[in-house]
C-alpha positions in Angstrom: -25.2 -23.6 13.4 -26.1 -20.3 14.8 -28.2 -17.8 12.8 -25.3 -15.3 13.0 -22.7 -17.7 11.5 -25.1 -18.5 8.7 -24.7 -14.9 7.5 -21.9 -14.1 5.0 -18.9 -13.1 7.2 -16.6 -10.2 6.5 -13.2 -9.7 8.3 -12.8 -6.0 8.5 -9.3 -4.5 9.1 -9.9 -0.8 9.7 -7.3 1.3 11.6 -9.3 4.5 11.8 -11.3 4.7 15.1 -13.9 7.0 13.5 -14.5 5.0 10.4 -14.6 1.5 11.9 -17.9 1.8 13.8 -19.7 3.4 10.7 -18.4 0.8 8.3 -19.2 -2.0 10.7 -22.8 -0.6 11.1 -23.3 -0.2 7.3 -22.0 -3.8 6.7 -24.3 -5.2 9.4 -27.3 -3.3 8.1 -26.7 -5.0 4.7 -27.0 -8.4 6.3 -23.3 -9.3 6.9 -21.7 -10.7 10.0 -18.6 -8.5 10.7 -15.5 -9.5 12.7 -13.0 -6.8 13.1 -9.3 -6.5 13.7 -7.0 -3.6 14.2 -3.8 -5.3 12.9 -2.7 -8.2 10.8 -1.7 -10.5 13.7 -5.2 -10.2 15.3 -6.8 -10.7 11.9 -4.9 -14.0 11.4 -5.9 -15.3 14.9 -9.6 -14.4 14.3 -9.7 -15.7 10.8 -8.1 -19.0 11.9 -10.8 -19.9 14.3 -13.9 -21.8 13.2 -16.2 -19.1 14.5 -14.2 -16.3 12.8 -13.6 -17.8 9.4 -14.5 -15.0 6.9 -16.0 -15.3 3.5 -14.2 -12.0 2.5 -11.4 -9.9 3.8 -11.9 -6.1 3.7 -9.1 -3.7 4.3 -9.4 0.1 4.3 -6.1 1.6 3.2 -4.8 4.1 5.7 -1.2 5.4 5.7 0.4 2.3 4.1 0.4 1.8 0.3 -2.2 -0.2 -1.6 0.4 -2.9 -2.3 1.2 -3.2 1.4 -2.5 -3.7 2.2 -2.9 -6.2 -0.6 0.0 -8.2 0.7 -1.4 -8.0 4.2 -4.7 -9.4 3.0 -3.0 -12.2 1.1 -0.8 -13.1 4.2 -4.0 -13.2 6.4 -5.7 -15.5 3.9 -2.7 -17.8 3.6 -1.6 -17.8 7.2 -5.1 -18.4 8.6 -5.5 -21.2 6.0 -8.5 -19.7 4.3 -9.6 -20.9 0.9 -7.6 -19.3 -1.9 -10.9 -18.2 -3.4 -11.6 -15.9 -0.3 -11.7 -12.4 -1.8 -9.4 -9.7 -0.5 -10.7 -6.1 -1.1 -8.7 -3.0 -0.4 -10.5 0.3 -0.4 -8.1 3.0 -1.6 -7.6 6.1 0.6 -6.4 8.6 -2.0 -6.5 8.4 -5.8 -7.0 10.5 -8.9 -10.3 11.4 -10.5 -9.6 9.0 -13.3 -9.9 6.1 -10.9 -12.9 7.2 -8.9 -15.8 4.7 -9.1 -13.6 1.8 -10.4 -13.1 -1.6 -8.9 -9.9 -3.1 -10.3 -9.1 -6.8 -10.1 -5.4 -7.1 -9.2 -5.1 -10.8 -8.6 -7.1 -14.0 -8.9 -9.3 -13.0 -6.0 -7.9 -9.6 -5.0 -9.5 -6.2 -5.7 -8.8 -2.5 -5.2 -11.9 -0.3 -4.9 -11.6 3.4 -5.7 -14.9 4.4 -4.1 -17.2 7.0 -5.5 -19.8 6.2 -2.8 -20.7 3.6 -0.2 -23.1 1.9 -2.6 -20.3 1.0 -4.9 -18.6 -0.9 -2.1 -21.8 -2.7 -1.1 -22.4 -3.8 -4.7 -18.8 -5.1 -5.0 -19.0 -7.0 -1.7 -22.4 -8.5 -2.5 -21.1 -9.7 -5.9 -17.9 -11.2 -4.5 -19.6 -12.8 -1.6 -22.2 -14.4 -3.8 -19.5 -15.7 -6.1 -17.3 -17.0 -3.2 -20.2 -18.7 -1.4 -21.5 -20.3 -4.6 -18.0 -21.5 -5.4 -17.7 -23.0 -1.9 -21.1 -24.8 -2.3 -20.1 -26.3 -5.6 -16.8 -27.4 -4.2 -18.6 -29.2 -1.3 -20.9 -30.9 -3.8 -18.0 -32.2 -5.8 -15.8 -33.4 -2.9 
């Protein structure tokens, strides 16, 4: 197994050409392997390969509704035959002040992050990846 694959892997779906390189750089600097897609079909193809199998799906909401992005993440997880425990995180584009700084669980392994700052996202991703990887390791031990 290569050193890069040993890193926790995030599948990033980011439509904004200005945001994508910055987010990818920040994730890599935190020790994550990042694979990126611009649209759902590409994400499904990438996630379905052994090399591309992500531990978490991260979608940055742009233009479409939060629900549409959540459904997209769920379709990617299901169609690429990822574990149902693979977290899907949508970062909200616009929201009221009452939501700022909150991470809301909206499904068994689905979250919407209303970011106050970048550290909030990194903390959420770290926690979810740790939980997902621990769960996968326990599953392998019991199989």
